[in-house]
SEMARVEX-615842 format. One record per residue (C-alpha): y, z, x. Coordinates in nm, 4 decimals. Each point is the difference from the previous one (the first is absolute). Example, Ala and Ser with C-alpha at 12.3 -4.5 7.8 and 13.67 -1.06 7.14 Angstrom:
% residues 2
<pt Y="-0.4500" Z="0.7800" X="1.2300"/>
<pt Y="0.3440" Z="-0.0660" X="0.1370"/>
% end
This chain:
% residues 85
<pt Y="0.7280" Z="-2.4646" X="-2.4132"/>
<pt Y="-0.2764" Z="-0.0855" X="0.2415"/>
<pt Y="-0.3428" Z="0.1306" X="-0.0974"/>
<pt Y="-0.2965" Z="0.0009" X="0.2331"/>
<pt Y="-0.3664" Z="0.0173" X="-0.0853"/>
<pt Y="-0.2493" Z="0.0803" X="0.2711"/>
<pt Y="-0.3711" Z="-0.0678" X="-0.0359"/>
<pt Y="-0.2892" Z="-0.0226" X="0.2381"/>
<pt Y="-0.2583" Z="-0.2595" X="-0.0868"/>
<pt Y="-0.2931" Z="-0.1901" X="0.1402"/>
<pt Y="0.0534" Z="-0.3619" X="0.1023"/>
<pt Y="-0.2419" Z="-0.2171" X="-0.1949"/>
<pt Y="-0.1997" Z="-0.2959" X="0.1246"/>
<pt Y="0.2199" Z="-0.2811" X="0.1228"/>
<pt Y="0.2836" Z="0.2397" X="0.0880"/>
<pt Y="0.0983" Z="0.0532" X="-0.3623"/>
<pt Y="0.1895" Z="0.3044" X="-0.1247"/>
<pt Y="0.0377" Z="0.0688" X="-0.3705"/>
<pt Y="0.2727" Z="0.2259" X="-0.1378"/>
<pt Y="-0.0058" Z="0.0954" X="-0.3657"/>
<pt Y="0.2627" Z="0.2472" X="-0.1197"/>
<pt Y="0.1059" Z="0.0363" X="-0.3636"/>
<pt Y="0.3524" Z="0.1024" X="0.1094"/>
<pt Y="0.0612" Z="-0.3424" X="0.1595"/>
<pt Y="0.1920" Z="-0.2069" X="-0.2546"/>
<pt Y="-0.1363" Z="-0.3470" X="-0.0582"/>
<pt Y="0.2061" Z="-0.2638" X="0.1806"/>
<pt Y="0.1781" Z="0.2491" X="0.2299"/>
<pt Y="0.0603" Z="-0.0997" X="0.3618"/>
<pt Y="-0.1419" Z="0.2543" X="0.2457"/>
<pt Y="-0.0209" Z="0.0292" X="0.3765"/>
<pt Y="-0.3422" Z="0.0734" X="0.1481"/>
<pt Y="-0.0394" Z="0.1502" X="0.3477"/>
<pt Y="-0.3470" Z="0.0387" X="0.1489"/>
<pt Y="-0.0730" Z="0.2449" X="0.2829"/>
<pt Y="-0.3240" Z="-0.0402" X="0.1913"/>
<pt Y="-0.1391" Z="0.3074" X="0.1756"/>
<pt Y="-0.0058" Z="-0.0294" X="0.3764"/>
<pt Y="-0.3178" Z="0.0871" X="0.1891"/>
<pt Y="0.1976" Z="0.1331" X="0.2958"/>
<pt Y="0.2581" Z="0.1928" X="-0.2024"/>
<pt Y="0.0455" Z="0.3511" X="0.1353"/>
<pt Y="0.0283" Z="0.2924" X="-0.2390"/>
<pt Y="0.3609" Z="0.1249" X="-0.0118"/>
<pt Y="-0.0979" Z="0.3575" X="0.0797"/>
<pt Y="-0.2127" Z="-0.1122" X="0.2943"/>
<pt Y="0.2911" Z="-0.2093" X="0.1261"/>
<pt Y="0.2506" Z="0.2849" X="-0.0294"/>
<pt Y="-0.2361" Z="0.2344" X="0.1827"/>
<pt Y="-0.1031" Z="-0.2568" X="0.2627"/>
<pt Y="0.2176" Z="0.1343" X="0.2824"/>
<pt Y="0.0328" Z="0.3543" X="0.1272"/>
<pt Y="0.3806" Z="-0.0105" X="-0.0397"/>
<pt Y="-0.0232" Z="-0.1139" X="-0.3638"/>
<pt Y="-0.2727" Z="0.2527" X="-0.0786"/>
<pt Y="0.2052" Z="0.2858" X="0.1481"/>
<pt Y="0.3174" Z="-0.1072" X="-0.1810"/>
<pt Y="-0.1733" Z="-0.0363" X="-0.3381"/>
<pt Y="-0.1868" Z="0.3303" X="0.0261"/>
<pt Y="0.3267" Z="0.1755" X="0.0917"/>
<pt Y="0.1702" Z="-0.1614" X="-0.2996"/>
<pt Y="-0.2785" Z="0.1203" X="-0.2308"/>
<pt Y="0.0377" Z="0.3526" X="0.1390"/>
<pt Y="0.3770" Z="-0.0111" X="-0.0613"/>
<pt Y="-0.0532" Z="-0.1044" X="-0.3616"/>
<pt Y="-0.2639" Z="0.2673" X="-0.0586"/>
<pt Y="0.2326" Z="0.2660" X="0.1447"/>
<pt Y="0.3042" Z="-0.1566" X="-0.1716"/>
<pt Y="0.1825" Z="-0.0234" X="0.3353"/>
<pt Y="0.2423" Z="-0.2694" X="0.1197"/>
<pt Y="0.0141" Z="-0.1641" X="-0.3436"/>
<pt Y="0.2955" Z="-0.2007" X="-0.1249"/>
<pt Y="0.0884" Z="0.0604" X="-0.3633"/>
<pt Y="0.2126" Z="-0.2402" X="-0.2036"/>
<pt Y="0.1192" Z="0.0191" X="-0.3575"/>
<pt Y="-0.0678" Z="-0.3086" X="-0.2146"/>
<pt Y="0.3697" Z="-0.0892" X="0.0308"/>
<pt Y="-0.0116" Z="0.0258" X="0.3804"/>
<pt Y="-0.3147" Z="-0.2165" X="0.0044"/>
<pt Y="0.1643" Z="-0.2708" X="-0.2133"/>
<pt Y="0.3172" Z="0.0081" X="0.2124"/>
<pt Y="-0.1916" Z="-0.0251" X="0.3248"/>
<pt Y="-0.2866" Z="-0.2351" X="-0.0863"/>
<pt Y="0.0919" Z="-0.2057" X="-0.3065"/>
<pt Y="0.1559" Z="-0.3313" X="0.0815"/>
% end
């Protein structure tokens, strides 16, 4: 089974990153993926609300949920049948 560990850390001088986790078995092969924050990255909420059409659609959807209108209800079995591959 795949297990993921997520940590945020400061890059040290010379571009070095040090990870020390007791749960990592000595000699185990691991895959390391590094994500660098983008200076121009737009906040997801800001993006979704960036156009009048999106804003209107999302606010209407929130209203529907709050009023429990136009909701689709599935049993766990229906969910598995429809969405599990």
